[in-house]
Each structure stands twice: as C-alpha cells, then as structure tokens.
C-alpha positions as CSV (number, residue, x, y, z in Angstrom):
1,M,16.3,-0.6,17.2
2,G,12.7,-0.6,16.0
3,N,12.4,-4.4,16.2
4,V,13.8,-4.4,19.7
5,V,11.4,-1.8,20.9
6,L,8.5,-3.6,19.3
7,M,9.5,-6.9,20.9
8,L,9.8,-5.3,24.3
9,M,6.4,-3.6,24.0
10,S,4.8,-6.9,22.9
11,L,6.1,-8.4,26.2
12,G,4.2,-5.7,28.1
13,I,7.1,-3.2,28.7
14,N,5.7,0.1,27.7
15,N,8.1,2.6,29.3
16,I,11.0,1.8,27.0
17,L,13.0,4.9,28.0
18,Q,13.1,3.7,31.6
19,F,13.9,0.1,30.7
20,D,17.1,-1.3,32.3
21,F,19.1,-2.3,29.2
22,M,22.4,-4.1,29.9
23,D,23.9,-1.8,27.3
24,K,21.5,1.1,27.0
25,P,21.2,2.6,23.4
26,P,21.2,6.4,23.0
27,T,17.9,8.0,24.0
28,E,17.7,9.6,20.5
29,A,17.8,6.1,18.9
30,I,14.9,4.9,21.1
31,M,12.9,8.1,20.3
32,Q,13.4,7.6,16.6
33,A,12.3,4.0,16.9
34,L,9.1,5.1,18.7
35,Q,8.4,7.7,16.1
36,Q,8.8,5.2,13.3
37,L,6.5,2.7,15.1
38,Y,3.9,5.5,15.6
39,A,4.2,6.4,11.9
40,L,3.7,2.7,11.0
41,A,0.6,2.7,13.3
42,A,2.2,0.0,15.5
43,I,1.7,2.2,18.5
44,N,-1.0,4.8,19.3
45,E,-0.7,8.4,20.6
46,R,-0.5,7.1,24.2
47,G,2.5,4.9,23.3
48,E,0.6,1.7,23.5
49,L,0.9,-1.2,21.1
50,T,-2.0,-1.4,18.6
51,K,-3.6,-4.5,17.2
52,L,-1.5,-4.0,14.1
53,G,1.6,-3.6,16.2
54,R,0.9,-7.0,17.9
55,R,0.6,-8.7,14.5
56,M,3.8,-7.0,13.4
57,A,5.6,-8.3,16.5
58,E,4.8,-11.9,15.4
59,F,7.6,-11.6,12.8
60,P,11.3,-11.4,13.5
61,L,11.6,-8.5,11.0
62,E,12.3,-4.8,11.0
63,P,9.0,-2.9,11.6
64,M,8.9,-1.6,8.0
65,H,9.3,-5.1,6.7
66,S,6.6,-6.6,8.9
67,K,4.2,-3.8,7.9
68,A,4.8,-4.5,4.2
69,L,4.2,-8.2,4.8
70,L,0.9,-7.5,6.6
71,A,-0.1,-5.0,3.9
72,S,0.5,-7.7,1.2
73,E,-2.4,-9.6,2.6
74,K,-4.7,-6.8,1.5
75,Y,-3.2,-6.6,-1.9
76,K,-3.1,-10.4,-2.3
77,C,0.6,-10.6,-3.0
78,V,1.9,-12.3,0.2
79,D,4.1,-14.8,-1.6
80,D,5.8,-12.1,-3.7
81,V,6.5,-9.8,-0.7
82,I,7.8,-12.6,1.4
83,T,10.4,-13.3,-1.4
84,I,11.4,-9.6,-1.6
85,L,11.8,-9.3,2.1
86,A,13.9,-12.4,2.3
87,M,16.2,-11.0,-0.4
88,L,16.4,-7.7,1.4
89,T,17.2,-9.3,4.7
90,V,20.3,-11.0,3.1
91,G,21.6,-7.5,2.5
92,N,23.6,-6.2,-0.5
93,S,25.4,-9.5,-1.2
94,I,23.1,-11.0,-3.8
95,F,25.0,-9.8,-6.8
96,Y,28.7,-9.7,-7.5
97,R,30.6,-7.7,-10.1
98,P,34.1,-9.0,-11.0
99,K,36.2,-6.2,-12.5
100,D,37.2,-8.1,-15.6
101,R,33.5,-8.9,-16.4
102,A,31.8,-5.8,-15.0
103,V,29.8,-5.1,-18.2
104,H,28.4,-8.7,-18.3
105,A,27.5,-8.5,-14.6
106,D,25.7,-5.2,-15.1
107,N,23.8,-6.5,-18.1
108,A,22.8,-9.7,-16.1
109,R,21.5,-7.5,-13.3
110,F,19.6,-5.1,-15.6
111,N,17.9,-8.1,-17.2
112,F,16.0,-8.7,-13.9
113,A,14.7,-5.2,-14.1
114,R,12.8,-5.9,-17.4
115,G,9.2,-5.4,-16.8
116,G,9.7,-2.3,-14.5
117,G,9.1,-1.9,-10.8
118,G,12.6,-1.0,-9.7
119,D,15.0,-2.9,-7.4
120,H,12.4,-4.7,-5.3
121,L,10.8,-6.3,-8.4
122,A,14.2,-7.1,-9.8
123,L,15.0,-9.0,-6.6
124,L,11.7,-10.9,-6.9
125,R,12.4,-11.9,-10.5
126,C,15.9,-12.9,-9.6
127,Y,14.6,-15.4,-7.0
128,Q,11.8,-16.6,-9.2
129,Q,14.2,-17.4,-12.1
130,W,16.6,-19.2,-9.7
131,E,13.6,-21.2,-8.4
132,E,12.6,-22.0,-12.0
133,S,16.2,-23.3,-12.6
134,N,15.6,-25.8,-9.7
135,F,17.9,-23.7,-7.5
136,S,20.8,-24.2,-9.9
137,T,24.4,-23.3,-8.9
138,Q,25.3,-22.9,-12.6
139,W,22.4,-20.4,-13.1
140,C,23.9,-18.3,-10.3
141,Y,27.3,-18.4,-11.9
142,E,25.9,-17.4,-15.3
143,N,23.9,-14.5,-13.8
144,F,26.6,-13.2,-11.4
145,V,24.5,-14.1,-8.3
146,Q,26.0,-15.3,-5.0
147,I,24.7,-18.9,-4.4
148,R,25.4,-18.6,-0.7
149,S,23.3,-15.5,-0.4
150,M,20.5,-17.1,-2.4
151,K,20.4,-20.2,-0.2
152,K,20.2,-17.9,2.9
153,A,17.3,-16.0,1.3
154,R,15.6,-19.3,0.6
155,D,15.9,-20.3,4.2
156,I,14.5,-16.9,5.4
157,R,11.7,-17.2,2.9
158,E,10.7,-20.7,4.2
159,Q,10.7,-19.3,7.8
160,L,8.5,-16.4,6.9
161,T,6.1,-18.6,5.0
162,G,5.8,-20.9,8.1
163,L,5.1,-17.9,10.3
164,C,2.4,-16.7,7.9
165,E,0.8,-20.1,8.0
166,R,0.9,-19.9,11.8
167,V,-0.9,-16.6,12.0
168,E,-3.3,-17.7,9.1
169,I,-2.1,-15.3,6.4
170,E,-2.8,-16.9,3.0
171,S,0.2,-17.1,0.8
172,V,-0.9,-15.9,-2.7
173,S,0.9,-14.3,-5.6
174,S,-0.1,-11.4,-7.8
175,V,0.5,-10.9,-11.5
176,D,0.0,-7.1,-11.1
177,I,3.3,-5.4,-10.1
178,D,1.3,-2.4,-8.8
179,D,-0.2,-4.6,-6.1
180,I,3.3,-5.5,-5.0
181,R,4.6,-2.0,-5.2
182,K,1.6,-0.7,-3.1
183,A,2.4,-3.3,-0.4
184,I,6.1,-2.2,-0.5
185,T,4.9,1.4,-0.2
186,A,2.7,0.6,2.8
187,G,5.8,-0.6,4.7
188,F,8.4,1.9,3.3
189,F,6.4,5.1,3.0
190,F,8.6,6.4,5.9
191,N,11.5,6.3,3.4
192,C,10.1,8.3,0.5
193,A,11.9,10.8,-1.8
194,S,10.5,13.1,-4.5
195,L,12.0,14.8,-7.5
196,T,12.9,18.5,-7.2
197,R,12.9,21.2,-9.8
198,S,16.7,20.8,-10.1
199,Q,16.1,17.1,-10.9
200,D,17.6,15.9,-7.6
201,Y,15.8,13.9,-5.0
202,Q,14.8,15.0,-1.5
203,T,13.2,13.0,1.3
204,L,9.6,13.9,1.4
205,K,9.3,14.8,5.1
206,H,12.6,16.4,6.0
207,A,13.9,17.6,2.6
208,H,17.3,16.0,2.8
209,T,19.0,15.6,-0.6
210,V,19.5,12.0,-1.5
211,Y,20.8,10.2,-4.6
212,I,20.1,6.9,-6.4
213,H,22.9,4.4,-5.6
214,P,25.0,3.4,-8.7
215,S,24.1,-0.2,-8.0
216,S,20.3,0.4,-8.3
217,V,18.6,-0.6,-11.6
218,L,17.1,2.9,-11.6
219,A,20.6,4.3,-12.0
220,K,20.4,3.2,-15.7
221,D,17.1,5.0,-16.0
222,Q,18.6,8.1,-14.6
223,R,21.6,8.0,-17.0
224,E,19.1,7.7,-19.9
225,G,17.1,10.8,-18.6
226,V,14.2,8.9,-17.2
227,L,13.4,10.2,-13.7
228,H,10.5,9.1,-11.6
229,S,8.6,11.7,-9.5
230,H,8.4,9.6,-6.3
231,L,10.5,6.8,-4.9
232,V,10.5,4.6,-1.8
233,Y,13.8,3.1,-0.7
234,H,14.9,0.4,1.8
235,E,17.8,2.3,3.4
236,L,20.3,5.1,3.0
237,A,24.0,4.4,2.5
238,F,26.3,7.2,3.8
239,T,29.5,7.8,1.8
240,S,30.4,11.1,0.1
241,K,26.7,11.5,-0.4
242,E,23.5,10.0,1.0
243,Y,22.6,7.2,-1.4
244,M,19.2,5.4,-1.6
245,R,19.5,1.6,-1.8
246,S,16.8,-0.8,-3.1
247,I,14.5,1.7,-4.7
248,T,11.0,1.4,-6.1
249,P,9.2,4.1,-8.2
250,I,5.7,4.7,-7.0
251,Q,2.6,6.8,-7.8
252,P,2.3,9.7,-5.3
253,Q,-1.4,9.0,-4.7
254,W,-0.4,5.6,-3.2
255,L,1.0,7.5,-0.2
256,L,-2.5,8.8,0.6
257,E,-3.9,5.3,0.1
258,V,-1.5,3.6,2.5
259,A,-0.4,6.4,4.8
260,Q,-3.0,9.1,5.0
261,H,-2.2,9.6,8.6
262,Y,1.4,10.6,7.7
263,Y,1.0,12.5,4.4
264,D,-1.8,14.8,3.5
265,A,-3.3,15.5,0.1
266,A,-2.3,19.2,0.1
267,S,1.4,18.5,0.6
268,I,1.5,15.8,-2.1
269,Q,-0.4,18.1,-4.5
270,D,1.9,21.0,-3.7
271,L,5.0,19.0,-4.4
272,S,3.6,17.8,-7.7
273,Q,2.8,21.3,-8.8
274,K,6.2,22.6,-7.9
275,K,8.1,20.1,-10.1
276,K,8.1,21.7,-13.5
277,V,10.6,19.5,-15.3
278,P,10.9,18.6,-19.0
279,K,8.3,16.4,-20.6
280,A,9.3,12.7,-20.2
281,V,11.0,13.6,-16.9
282,G,9.4,13.6,-13.5
283,K,6.5,11.4,-14.4
284,A,5.2,8.8,-12.0
285,P,5.5,5.3,-13.4
286,E,2.5,4.2,-15.4
287,T,0.2,1.8,-13.6
288,N,0.0,-1.8,-14.8
289,R,-3.7,-2.2,-14.8
C-alpha cells in the first residue's frame, strides 16, 4: 500500500483518503501507509511529498526498499544494496530444502552467512557467488538455490541499476559490511526489534513479541546462545507466532544516526540499560572497522 500511496502523491494527488479508488482499500491501511511514509521522511507533517519522497517515487519499490537504496548512496554501497533488494523482491523462494537432504541444504545456506551480517548479507554473498560462477545452473543445484528465482533477481537487479543510472546514482560497492548494514537500517528502521530481559525480542516502538524465523541464518546463532541486542527485519510472517524474516543485527546507535526523528537517545539508552542478560548474550554485533 505504501508504494501505491507514494506513486499517487508523486502524481499530485495529496488527499489520498478522498481519492476515488476503483476498489478502495481499508482506511486503516491507507493511514498506516501514510504513517510509514512520514517515518521514512517521504512526506512532511502537512502530508506533502518531500524532496526525498520524490526521489523514492522514482523506483518501483516498496518505500522501505527505496529509502535503503537512496541511503546506500551516502554509504557508498549502492551496488551491494541493489543486489540485496533484488533478492528480497523475489521473496522467500531463493533457497529450497528437500526433506531427504535437509542437513546439506541447511549447511549450504549457513555457508553464505560466514562473515556475519545476518540474512541480508547472506543474500548478497549468494548472488555474488552465483555471479562468480558465471551464473551457473550447476552451482545453483549444488547450493540448493532456485535457478528461476536467481534469474528473476538478476533481471530486477539490472532494472534497478538502469534506474540508478537514470537518476545519476553512482553504482559502487563497499568492502565494509557495516556500511551495507547501515544502509539497510536506514530503510528498515521502522521494523526494529530489541532483546528483552527474558531473552525474547520485542518490536522497539510497540513492544510486540516477535521471534526469529527458523529459516533465518540467525536461528543458528540463537540455538548456540548468541543473541544480538537489536535487529532490523524485512517482514513479519504470521503463523502460531509472529516471526521476523530476513533479519540483520545492528548497533543500536545506528538508529540515532539514520532515524533520529523516529528514535531518541533516551529511549535507546533506557532499553540498553534494562537488558541485563548473561555475558556473551545481548551484545550488539562488533563493527567491522
């Protein structure tokens, strides 16, 4: 819904609630989209599109995705973030896990997580290794990766690269995973969870209990007792619990760097002080500098 609202506003339609949709969405959905756009600084307090919002509307992406892409220009990791967003856009169909080879499939997936950074960096490494194999079908088979999904991600990536060239965003890569994670945080800070004293996770703004999805590479960390103090996630999957999908561990101070208008230092500091958990648990990931 956020992308629809952003597109309409870029066309000069500001009163979205009164817009004559052919099939009008619920008012609550429109309000949530407007709230998200305001949090992302795409619209101002008067409900008008900002300069940033107009740039975000240049991309056929969800608002959080386009915000991350624009933030990557600042952190000089545009090429990396384009790849991650292309992989996210494909959905949860990148990896497959045959029952008779489940252990092998899990090991192949966890190999992409070597070097840290969570699920977003694992997706980046997956694409880069496929590219290094000259887009090999055999490589996909050996790594339990869906070739059709990878080809779709490649097409999306090429489209996004072309759009960046059109709006004069230089496509550069970074060797520092913190730069990439900061760009991801700039787009997904709206979806942030923090560790509680009971070693569960709660969304930072609304204190909803959420869980790491079993398919996340961070699920292995959790089983081994390594818990990160703050996470950003792509989406929530609702089953018997609310599960976070596509998760990246972050430093809490990054929230103040990229979203000072949304989080304040006092609330971040208070949350950190409340979390008295065992030594090796609840630590923010070390920086890569």
